[in-house]
PAZAPA-4460 file (N, C-alpha, C; in steps of 0.05 Angstrom, whole numbers, plus 32768, in hexadecimal, padded with zeros to 4 digits):
% residues 262
    n_x    n_y    n_z   ca_x   ca_y   ca_z    c_x    c_y    c_z   seq   type   mol
   8340   8B31   7ED5   8356   8B1D   7ECD   834A   8B06   7EC5     1      M     A
   8334   8AFC   7ED1   8322   8AE3   7ECF   8319   8AE4   7EB2     2      A     A
   830E   8AFB   7EAA   8305   8B01   7E94   8319   8AFB   7E7B     3      A     A
   8335   8B08   7E82   8345   8B05   7E6E   8353   8AEC   7E69     4      G     A
   8353   8ADC   7E81   8359   8ABE   7E7C   8346   8AAF   7E6F     5      A     A
   8331   8AB6   7E75   8314   8AA6   7E67   8318   8AA9   7E47     6      M     A
   8320   8AC5   7E40   831E   8ACC   7E25   833A   8ABC   7E16     7      A     A
   834C   8ABE   7E26   8363   8AB1   7E1E   835D   8A8E   7E17     8      R     A
   834F   8A86   7E2E   834C   8A6B   7E2D   8339   8A61   7E13     9      A     A
   8327   8A77   7E0A   8317   8A71   7DF6   8322   8A76   7DDA    10      V     A
   8337   8A8A   7DE0   8349   8A8A   7DC0   8358   8A70   7DBB    11      S     A
   8367   8A69   7DD0   8378   8A51   7DD0   8365   8A3B   7DC5    12      W     A
   8349   8A37   7DD1   8337   8A24   7DC5   8331   8A24   7DAB    13      L     A
   832E   8A3E   7DA3   8321   8A3D   7D84   833B   8A39   7D72    14      W     A
   8354   8A40   7D7E   836F   8A3C   7D6A   8372   8A1F   7D69    15      G     A
   836F   8A10   7D84   8371   89F1   7D81   835F   89E7   7D6D    16      G     A
   8344   89F4   7D6F   8332   89E5   7D5E   833B   89E9   7D3E    17      L     A
   8344   8A03   7D39   834F   8A08   7D1C   835E   89F7   7D15    18      G     A
   8375   89ED   7D27   838E   89DF   7D1E   837F   89BD   7D1E    19      L     A
   836E   89B9   7D2D   8360   899E   7D2E   8354   899C   7D13    20      L     A
   8344   89B1   7D07   8339   89AD   7CED   834C   89AF   7CD8    21      A     A
   8364   89B9   7CDA   837B   89B6   7CC5   8388   899B   7CC6    22      L     A
   838C   898D   7CDD   8392   8974   7CE0   837E   8960   7CD3    23      G     A
   8363   8966   7CDA   834F   8953   7CC9   834F   8956   7CAB    24      L     A
   8356   896D   7CA3   8355   8975   7C83   8370   8964   7C7C    25      A     A
   8382   8966   7C88   839D   8954   7C81   8396   8935   7C7F    26      W     A
   8387   892F   7C95   8380   8911   7C94   8370   890A   7C7B    27      E     A
   8361   891D   7C74   834C   8917   7C63   835C   8914   7C47    28      A     A
   8370   8928   7C43   837C   8928   7C2E   8390   890B   7C2A    29      G     A
   839A   8905   7C3F   83A9   88EB   7C3F   8395   88D5   7C34    30      H     A
   837E   88D3   7C42   836C   88BD   7C3B   8362   88C1   7C1D    31      R     A
   8363   88D9   7C15   8355   88DC   7BF7   836A   88D7   7BE3    32      A     A
   8385   88DE   7BE9   8399   88DD   7BD2   83B2   88CB   7BDB    33      F     A
   83B2   88BD   7BEF   83C4   88AB   7BF4   83DE   88B2   7C02    34      G     A
   83F1   88A1   7C0B   8409   88A9   7C1D   8423   88B8   7C09    35      P     A
   841D   88B1   7BF0   842E   88B8   7BDB   842C   88D6   7BD3    36      F     A
   8416   88E2   7BDA   8410   88FF   7BDA   8410   890B   7BEE    37      V     A
   8403   88FD   7C08   8403   890D   7C21   83FF   88F5   7C36    38      L     A
   8417   88F5   7C47   8419   88DC   7C5B   8401   88E6   7C73    39      P     A
   83FD   88CF   7C82   83EF   88D6   7C96   83F4   88EA   7CAA    40      A     A
   83EB   88F7   7CB7   83F2   890B   7CCF   8401   88FA   7CE3    41      P     A
   83F6   88E6   7CEF   83FE   88D6   7D02   841A   88CB   7CF9    42      A     A
   841F   88C5   7CDD   8439   88BB   7CD8   844E   88CD   7CD5    43      E     A
   8447   88E5   7CCE   8458   88FD   7CD2   845F   8906   7CEF    44      A     A
   844A   8903   7CFD   8451   890B   7D19   845E   88FC   7D25    45      G     A
   845C   88DF   7D21   8470   88C9   7D2F   8489   88CE   7D28    46      A     A
   848E   88D2   7D0D   84AA   88DA   7D02   84B8   88F0   7D0E    47      R     A
   84A7   8905   7D10   84B0   891E   7D21   84B7   8919   7D3E    48      L     A
   84A9   8909   7D4A   84AD   8902   7D67   84C7   88EF   7D67    49      A     A
   84CE   88DB   7D53   84E6   88CD   7D52   8500   88E2   7D4E    50      A     A
   84F9   88F7   7D3B   8511   8907   7D38   8517   8916   7D50    51      L     A
   8500   891F   7D5B   8508   892F   7D74   8515   891C   7D8F    52      L     A
   8508   8908   7D8C   8511   88F6   7DA0   852F   88EA   7D9F    53      A     A
   8539   88E8   7D88   8558   88DE   7D83   8566   88F5   7D7F    54      D     A
   8560   890D   7D83   856F   8925   7D83   8576   892E   7D6B    55      G     A
   856D   8925   7D51   8574   8927   7D3A   8568   8945   7D31    56      D     A
   8552   894D   7D3B   8543   8963   7D30   8551   8981   7D3E    57      A     A
   855B   897D   7D55   8561   8995   7D66   8574   89A6   7D57    58      W     A
   858F   899C   7D4B   859F   89AE   7D40   8593   89BD   7D27    59      P     A
   8586   89AD   7D18   8579   89BA   7D00   8564   89D0   7D0A    60      A     A
   8556   89CC   7D1F   8540   89E0   7D26   854D   89F6   7D34    61      L     A
   8566   89F2   7D42   8572   8A09   7D4C   857D   8A1A   7D33    62      A     A
   8587   8A13   7D20   8593   8A20   7D08   857E   8A32   7CFC    63      V     A
   8564   8A24   7CF7   8550   8A30   7CEA   8540   8A46   7CF6    64      T     A
   853D   8A3D   7D13   8534   8A51   7D28   8546   8A6D   7D2A    65      A     A
   855F   8A67   7D2A   8570   8A7B   7D28   8570   8A8F   7D13    66      G     A
   856E   8A7F   7CFA   856B   8A8E   7CE3   854F   8A9E   7CDE    67      N     A
   853D   8A94   7CEC   8522   8AA1   7CE1   8520   8AB3   7CF9    68      A     A
   8525   8AAF   7D10   8521   8AC6   7D26   8533   8ADB   7D24    69      L     A
   854F   8AD3   7D1C   8563   8AEA   7D19   855B   8AFC   7D00    70      G     A
   8556   8AF1   7CE9   854A   8B00   7CD8   8535   8B10   7CDD    71      G     A
   851F   8B05   7CE5   8507   8B14   7CED   850A   8B28   7D01    72      W     A
   8519   8B24   7D14   851E   8B3B   7D2A   852F   8B51   7D1C    73      L     A
   8545   8B49   7D0A   8553   8B5F   7CFE   853D   8B73   7CE9    74      A     A
   852D   8B61   7CDA   851A   8B6C   7CCA   8508   8B7D   7CD6    75      G     A
   84FE   8B74   7CF0   84EA   8B83   7CFE   84F6   8B9F   7D02    76      A     A
   850E   8B9A   7D13   851A   8BB5   7D1C   8522   8BC8   7D08    77      L     A
   852A   8BBF   7CEE   8532   8BD1   7CD9   8518   8BDB   7CCE    78      V     A
   8500   8BCA   7CC8   84EB   8BD3   7CBC   84DE   8BE6   7CD0    79      G     A
   84D9   8BE1   7CE6   84CE   8BF7   7CFC   84DB   8C0D   7CFC    80      A     A
   84F4   8C0F   7CFE   8504   8C26   7CFF   8500   8C36   7CE9    81      G     A
   8506   8C29   7CD2   8500   8C3B   7CBA   84E3   8C45   7CB4    82      L     A
   84D1   8C31   7CBD   84B5   8C3E   7CBC   84AE   8C52   7CCE    83      G     A
   84B5   8C55   7CE6   84B3   8C66   7CFC   84C2   8C81   7CEF    84      I     A
   84DD   8C80   7CEB   84EA   8C98   7CDD   84DC   8CA3   7CC5    85      A     A
   84CE   8C91   7CB0   84C1   8C9A   7C9C   84A8   8CA6   7CA1    86      G     A
   849B   8C9B   7CB9   847F   8CA8   7CBF   8485   8CC1   7CCB    87      G     A
   849A   8CC3   7CDA   849F   8CDC   7CE6   84AA   8CF3   7CD8    88      L     A
   84B9   8CE9   7CC2   84C5   8CFE   7CAF   84BB   8CFB   7C93    89      V     A
   84AD   8D0C   7C8A   849F   8D0B   7C74   84B1   8D04   7C59    90      G     A
   84C4   8D14   7C56   84D5   8D12   7C3F   84E4   8CFA   7C40    91      P     A
   84ED   8CEB   7C58   84F8   8CD5   7C5B   84E8   8CBA   7C52    92      L     A
   84CC   8CBC   7C5C   84B8   8CA8   7C54   84B0   8CA7   7C39    93      G     A
   84B5   8CBF   7C28   84AC   8CC1   7C11   84C5   8CB4   7C00    94      A     A
   84DC   8CB2   7C07   84F2   8CA7   7BFA   84F6   8C8C   7C04    95      A     A
   84EA   8C85   7C1B   84ED   8C62   7C24   84DB   8C57   7C12    96      L     A
   84C2   8C5F   7C14   84AA   8C50   7C09   84B2   8C40   7BEE    97      R     A
   84B6   8C4E   7BDE   84BF   8C3F   7BC2   84DA   8C2C   7BC4    98      P     A
   84E9   8C32   7BD4   8501   8C1D   7BD4   84F7   8C05   7BE6    99      V     A
   84E3   8C07   7BFB   84DD   8BF1   7C09   84C8   8BE1   7BF7   100      V     A
   84B7   8BF0   7BE2   84A8   8BDF   7BCE   84B3   8BCE   7BC0   101      T     A
   84CD   8BDB   7BB6   84E0   8BCA   7B9F   84E6   8BB2   7BB1   102      V     A
   84F3   8BB7   7BC9   84FB   8BA1   7BDD   84E9   8B88   7BDF   103      T     A
   84CE   8B96   7BE6   84B9   8B80   7BE8   84B2   8B72   7BCD   104      L     A
   84B5   8B82   7BBA   84AD   8B78   7B9B   84C1   8B60   7B96   105      G     A
   84D5   8B5E   7B9D   84ED   8B4A   7B97   84E5   8B2D   7BA5   106      V     A
   84DD   8B1B   7B98   84D5   8B00   7B9F   84EB   8AF7   7BB9   107      P     A
   84E3   8AEA   7BC8   84F9   8ADC   7BE0   8505   8AC9   7BD0   108      P     A
   84FE   8ABB   7BB9   8510   8AA7   7BAE   8529   8AB4   7B9F   109      I     A
   8527   8AD2   7B93   853C   8AE1   7B8A   854B   8AE9   7BA3   110      A     A
   8542   8AF2   7BB7   8553   8AF7   7BD0   8562   8AE1   7BD6   111      W     A
   8555   8AC7   7BD5   8568   8AB1   7BDF   857D   8AAE   7BCC   112      V     A
   857B   8AAF   7BB4   8591   8AA9   7B9F   85A5   8ABC   7BA1   113      V     A
   859C   8AD7   7BA3   85B1   8AED   7BA7   85BF   8AE5   7BC2   114      L     A
   85B2   8AE1   7BD8   85C1   8ADE   7BF0   85D4   8AC7   7BF4   115      A     A
   85CC   8AAD   7BE5   85E0   8A9A   7BE5   85F6   8A9D   7BD1   116      L     A
   85F3   8AB4   7BBC   860F   8ABB   7BAD   861B   8ACD   7BC2   117      L     A
   8613   8AE0   7BD0   8622   8AF0   7BE2   862A   8AE3   7BFB   118      W     A
   861D   8AD3   7C09   8627   8AC5   7C1F   862E   8AA6   7C1E   119      F     A
   8627   8A9C   7C07   862D   8A7C   7C04   8619   8A6D   7C15   120      G     A
   861B   8A55   7C0D   8605   8A44   7C1D   8607   8A3E   7C37   121      P     A
   861C   8A43   7C42   8620   8A3E   7C61   861D   8A59   7C71   122      R     A
   861B   8A72   7C65   861C   8A89   7C6F   8606   8A93   7C79   123      G     A
   8600   8AAD   7C76   85E6   8AB7   7C85   85D1   8ABC   7C74   124      G     A
   85D1   8AAE   7C5C   85BE   8AB1   7C46   859E   8AAF   7C53   125      A     A
   859A   8A97   7C60   857A   8A99   7C6D   8574   8AAE   7C7F   126      P     A
   8587   8ABA   7C8F   857E   8ACD   7CA1   857C   8AE8   7C90   127      A     A
   8591   8AEE   7C7E   858E   8B04   7C6D   8574   8B05   7C5E   128      F     A
   856C   8AEE   7C51   8551   8AED   7C41   853B   8AF5   7C52   129      T     A
   853A   8AEC   7C6C   8524   8AF1   7C7E   8521   8B0B   7C84   130      V     A
   853B   8B18   7C87   853C   8B36   7C8E   852E   8B44   7C77   131      L     A
   8539   8B44   7C5D   852B   8B52   7C4A   850D   8B4B   7C42   132      V     A
   8502   8B35   7C4D   84E8   8B2C   7C47   84D9   8B3A   7C5D   133      T     A
   84E1   8B39   7C73   84D1   8B43   7C8A   84D4   8B5F   7C8B   134      A     A
   84E7   8B70   7C85   84EA   8B8D   7C8B   84D6   8B9E   7C7C   135      M     A
   84D0   8B99   7C63   84BC   8BA6   7C56   84A4   8BA7   7C62   136      P     A
   849C   8B8B   7C6A   847E   8B87   7C77   8479   8B98   7C8F   137      V     A
   848E   8B96   7C9F   8492   8BA9   7CBD   8493   8BC7   7CB5   138      V     A
   84A3   8BCD   7CA2   84A6   8BEB   7C9C   8489   8BF7   7C92   139      F     A
   847A   8BE6   7C80   8460   8BF0   7C7B   844C   8BF3   7C92   140      A     A
   844D   8BDF   7CA2   843C   8BE5   7CBA   8442   8BFB   7CCE   141      A     A
   8460   8BFF   7CD1   846C   8C15   7CE3   8461   8C30   7CD2   142      A     A
   8466   8C32   7CC1   845E   8C47   7CAF   8441   8C50   7CAD   143      F     A
   8431   8C3C   7CA8   8414   8C40   7CA8   840C   8C48   7CC3   144      Q     A
   8416   8C3B   7CD9   840C   8C3D   7CF2   8412   8C56   7CFE   145      G     A
   8427   8C62   7CF4   842D   8C81   7CFB   841A   8C95   7CEB   146      L     A
   8413   8C8D   7CCF   8403   8C9C   7CC0   83E6   8CA0   7CC9   147      A     A
   83DD   8C85   7CD6   83C6   8C84   7CDE   83C0   8C8F   7CFA   148      A     A
   83D2   8C95   7D0C   83CF   8CA3   7D24   83BA   8CB9   7D24   149      R     A
   83AA   8CBF   7D3B   8396   8CD3   7D3F   83AA   8CEA   7D46   150      D     A
   83A8   8D01   7D35   83B6   8D1C   7D38   83A8   8D28   7D4D   151      P     A
   8391   8D27   7D56   8385   8D33   7D69   8390   8D2D   7D87   152      R     A
   8398   8D14   7D87   83A1   8D08   7DA2   83BF   8D1B   7DA5   153      L     A
   83D0   8D1C   7D8E   83EA   8D28   7D91   83E5   8D45   7D94   154      G     A
   83D0   8D52   7D8A   83CC   8D70   7D95   83C5   8D6E   7DAD   155      E     A
   83B1   8D61   7DBC   83AB   8D65   7DD0   83C5   8D5F   7DE5   156      M     A
   83D5   8D4C   7DE2   83EE   8D46   7DF4   83FD   8D5E   7DEF   157      A     A
   83FE   8D6E   7DDA   8415   8D84   7DD5   8405   8D99   7DEA   158      T     A
   83E8   8D9E   7DE5   83E0   8DB2   7DF6   83E6   8DAE   7E12   159      V     A
   83E0   8D96   7E1D   83E2   8D90   7E3C   8402   8D8F   7E41   160      Y     A
   8414   8D8F   7E2C   842B   8D8E   7E34   8437   8D73   7E3A   161      G     A
   842E   8D5F   7E31   8439   8D42   7E38   8457   8D42   7E30   162      A     A
   8466   8D33   7E42   8482   8D32   7E38   8481   8D1C   7E1C   163      P     A
   849A   8D1E   7E0F   849B   8D11   7DF9   8499   8CEE   7DFE   164      L     A
   84A6   8CE4   7E11   84A9   8CCB   7E1C   848A   8CC0   7E20   165      L     A
   847E   8CD2   7E2C   8464   8CCB   7E35   844E   8CC7   7E1E   166      L     A
   8453   8CDA   7E09   8443   8CDA   7DED   844E   8CC4   7DE0   167      R     A
   8464   8CBA   7DE4   846D   8CA5   7DD0   8462   8C8D   7DDF   168      L     A
   8463   8C8A   7DFB   8454   8C6D   7E04   8439   8C6C   7E06   169      R     A
   842C   8C83   7E06   840F   8C84   7E0C   83FF   8C8A   7DF1   170      M     A
   840B   8C96   7DDF   8400   8C9B   7DC7   8408   8C8C   7DAE   171      L     A
   8425   8C92   7DA8   842D   8C86   7D8D   8431   8C69   7D8E   172      I     A
   843B   8C5B   7DA5   8441   8C3E   7DA3   8428   8C33   7DA2   173      L     A
   8414   8C33   7DB2   83FE   8C21   7DAE   83F1   8C27   7D94   174      P     A
   83EF   8C38   7D87   83E3   8C3D   7D6E   83F4   8C2C   7D59   175      Q     A
   8412   8C30   7D5F   8424   8C22   7D4B   8421   8C07   7D51   176      L     A
   8420   8BFB   7D67   841C   8BDD   7D6B   8406   8BD3   7D61   177      L     A
   83F0   8BE1   7D62   83D5   8BD5   7D4E   83DD   8BCC   7D36   178      D     A
   83EF   8BDB   7D25   83F7   8BD6   7D0C   840E   8BC5   7D08   179      H     A
   8420   8BC7   7D21   843E   8BB6   7D1A   8434   8B97   7D23   180      L     A
   8420   8B8F   7D32   841C   8B79   7D41   8418   8B63   7D28   181      L     A
   8401   8B6C   7D15   83F8   8B56   7D01   840F   8B56   7CEC   182      P     A
   841F   8B6A   7CE8   8436   8B6B   7CD8   844C   8B57   7CE3   183      A     A
   844E   8B59   7CFC   8464   8B4E   7D0D   8460   8B2C   7D06   184      L     A
   8443   8B28   7D0A   8440   8B0A   7D0D   8442   8B02   7CED   185      A     A
   843B   8B11   7CD8   843E   8B0A   7CC1   8459   8B07   7CB8   186      T     A
   846B   8B1D   7CBF   8486   8B18   7CBF   8493   8AFE   7CCB   187      A     A
   848B   8AF6   7CE1   8494   8ADE   7CEE   848C   8AC9   7CDD   188      L     A
   8476   8AC3   7CD2   846E   8AB0   7CC3   8482   8AA7   7CAA   189      A     A
   8483   8AC0   7C9E   8498   8AC6   7C82   84B0   8ABB   7C8C   190      L     A
   84B8   8AC4   7CA3   84D5   8ABE   7CAD   84D9   8AA3   7CAC   191      A     A
   84CB   8A90   7CB4   84D1   8A72   7CB8   84CC   8A67   7C99   192      F     A
   84B9   8A70   7C8B   84B6   8A68   7C6F   84CD   8A6D   7C5F   193      K     A
   84D8   8A85   7C60   84EF   8A8F   7C4F   850A   8A80   7C5A   194      V     A
   8510   8A7F   7C76   8523   8A6F   7C7B   8527   8A53   7C74   195      A     A
   8512   8A44   7C75   8511   8A2B   7C6C   8517   8A29   7C51   196      V     A
   850D   8A3C   7C3F   850E   8A3B   7C25   852A   8A41   7C1B   197      M     A
   8535   8A55   7C2A   8552   8A5A   7C25   8564   8A41   7C2C   198      A     A
   855E   8A32   7C44   856D   8A1A   7C45   856C   8A04   7C36   199      E     A
   8554   8A02   7C2B   8549   89EE   7C17   855E   89F2   7BFC   200      V     A
   855F   8A0A   7BF8   856F   8A13   7BDD   858B   8A13   7BE0   201      L     A
   8594   8A1B   7BF8   85AF   8A1F   7BFE   85BC   8A01   7C05   202      G     A
   85AD   89EE   7C10   85B5   89D2   7C19   85C1   89DA   7C39   203      G     A
   85B5   89EA   7C47   85BC   89F1   7C5F   85B9   89D9   7C75   204      G     A
   85C5   89DE   7C8C   85BE   89C7   7CA2   85AC   89CE   7CB1   205      V     A
   8593   89E3   7CAC   8580   89E3   7CBC   8566   89CF   7CB2   206      G     A
   854F   89D8   7CBC   853A   89C6   7CB1   8537   89C3   7C93   207      I     A
   853A   89DC   7C86   8538   89DD   7C6A   854B   89C9   7C5B   208      G     A
   8565   89C6   7C67   8574   89B1   7C5B   856E   8996   7C61   209      G     A
   8561   8993   7C78   8555   897B   7C7C   8541   896F   7C6D   210      R     A
   852D   8984   7C66   851B   8983   7C54   8522   897B   7C35   211      I     A
   8538   8986   7C30   8544   8983   7C14   854F   8966   7C12   212      A     A
   855C   895B   7C28   8565   8940   7C29   854E   892B   7C29   213      T     A
   8535   8932   7C36   8520   891E   7C39   8516   8921   7C1C   214      A     A
   8513   8937   7C0B   8509   8938   7BF2   851A   8927   7BE0   215      R     A
   8537   8926   7BE2   8548   891D   7BD1   8544   88FA   7BD4   216      A     A
   853A   88F1   7BEC   8535   88D7   7BF5   8517   88D0   7BF2   217      H     A
   8506   88E4   7BE5   84EB   88DE   7BE1   84DB   88D6   7BF7   218      L     A
   84E9   88E0   7C12   84DB   88D7   7C2B   84C4   88EF   7C33   219      D     A
   84AB   88E9   7C29   8497   88FC   7C30   848E   8902   7C48   220      L     A
   8490   88E9   7C5A   848A   88E9   7C75   84A1   88FB   7C87   221      V     A
   84B9   88F9   7C7F   84CC   890A   7C8D   84CB   8924   7C84   222      E     A
   84BF   8929   7C6D   84BF   8948   7C61   84AA   8955   7C71   223      T     A
   8495   8944   7C76   847D   8952   7C87   8483   8952   7CA0   224      M     A
   8495   8942   7CAE   849A   8944   7CC9   84A8   895D   7CCC   225      A     A
   84BA   8964   7CBC   84CA   897C   7CBF   84B8   8999   7CBE   226      W     A
   84A3   8997   7CAB   8491   89A8   7CA1   8483   89AC   7CBE   227      I     A
   847A   8999   7CCD   846C   8999   7CE7   847B   89A7   7CF7   228      L     A
   8498   89A1   7CFA   84A8   89AE   7D0F   84AB   89CD   7D0A   229      L     A
   84AD   89D3   7CF1   84AD   89F2   7CEB   8494   89FE   7CF6   230      V     A
   847F   89F4   7CEF   8462   89FD   7CF5   8464   8A02   7D16   231      V     A
   846A   89ED   7D25   8467   89EB   7D3F   8477   8A08   7D49   232      A     A
   8492   8A03   7D43   84A3   8A18   7D4B   8498   8A33   7D45   233      V     A
   848C   8A36   7D2E   8480   8A50   7D28   846B   8A58   7D3F   234      L     A
   8458   8A48   7D43   8445   8A4C   7D53   844D   8A54   7D70   235      L     A
   8462   8A41   7D76   8473   8A48   7D93   847B   8A63   7D95   236      V     A
   8487   8A6B   7D82   8498   8A86   7D81   847E   8A9C   7D7E   237      C     A
   846B   8A99   7D70   8454   8AAB   7D76   844C   8AAF   7D8A   238      D     A
   8441   8A99   7D97   8438   8A99   7DB8   844C   8AA6   7DCA   239      G     A
   8466   8AA1   7DC6   8478   8AAC   7DDD   847F   8AC6   7DD7   240      L     A
   8481   8ACF   7DB7   8488   8AEA   7DB7   8474   8B03   7DB1   241      I     A
   8461   8AF9   7DA1   844A   8B0B   7D98   8434   8B0A   7DA8   242      L     A
   842A   8AF4   7DB2   8414   8AF1   7DC2   8413   8B01   7DD9   243      A     A
   8429   8B03   7DEB   8428   8B14   7DFF   8426   8B31   7DF6   244      P     A
   842E   8B3E   7DDF   8428   8B59   7DD6   840A   8B5C   7DCB   245      L     A
   8402   8B45   7DC0   83E6   8B44   7DBF   83CF   8B4A   7DD5   246      R     A
   83DB   8B3D   7DE9   83C8   8B3D   7E03   83D0   8B58   7E0F   247      R     A
   83E7   8B63   7E0D   83EB   8B7D   7E1B   83DD   8B96   7E09   248      L     A
   83DB   8B91   7DEF   83C7   8BA6   7DE1   83AD   8B9D   7DE3   249      M     A
   83A1   8B8A   7DE9   8388   8B85   7DEE   837E   8B91   7E0F   250      A     A
   8391   8B8F   7E1F   8388   8B99   7E37   8387   8BB8   7E36   251      G     A
   839B   8BC3   7E27   839B   8BDE   7E24   837F   8BEC   7E17   252      R     A
   837A   8BDC   7E05   835F   8BE1   7DF7   834A   8BE3   7E0C   253      R     A
   8349   8BCE   7E1C   8330   8BC7   7E2F   8332   8BDC   7E46   254      S     A
   834C   8BE5   7E4D   834C   8BF9   7E62   8348   8C14   7E5B   255      A     A
   834B   8C15   7E3F   8348   8C34   7E36   832E   8C3C   7E39   256      A     A
   832C   8C57   7E42   830F   8C64   7E47   8303   8C69   7E2C   257      P     A
   82EA   8C67   7E2A   82D6   8C6C   7E14   82D3   8C8C   7E16   258      V     A
   82DA   8C91   7DFC   82D4   8CB1   7DFF   82B9   8CB6   7DEF   259      S     A
   82AD   8CCD   7DF2   8292   8CD3   7DE2   829A   8CE2   7DCB   260      A     A
   828D   8CD9   7DB8   8294   8CDF   7D9E   828C   8D02   7D99   261      A     A
   829A   8D11   7D86   8296   8D2D   7D85   829F   8D3F   7D9A   262      G     A
***
């Protein structure tokens, strides 16, 4: 337990150093190019604090978080379900792969335009665009996770008569999560990017709509403040949703017995 806590503390420390380096690069860019290109980090942070303090940011944050997380969850469920089904049933997987490739090949901006035409600027366009962006990423990971599973473990479980639920929990799910977790993290980051982009183009009431308003007013400081808020929420969501799964998988790997080769 102590070793695990120490490892998490070290990981958080390195993560904090990485964010500090990014902030220093931002400050260097501000000093090199001036406030008309890149405002100071302290100025953007102060504007964000003011938006949060007067309550102006919370409604927009709720809308964007709902669009991003709702679309991400739906896309993850659909993508994982189809990927698992395709990995278990060969003909279904062969039929689904080109369809998902085509879906992945359509640029998100095209999905935004189509969704705006279908749902309208105040409808479910951002969440739908997030769904169709996240689904292929998770599908590919789930499909590959099943394809990469060790067949010898499955044969051994069959020989010893292991129940289906036990095989699913002890063999298939851990191998699947090894591939799914990076895909889910990528899809989560894409979810917030795509949701904000859809709101910017559709004039929504979320953070993207506020960014569009700041752009119209040529207010670069407020634009960067809203971007800081999106990134902060993304980091919080990753830490609350995916970090516990990463720790669970790390604990399983460290507890797994090391088998001799051959």
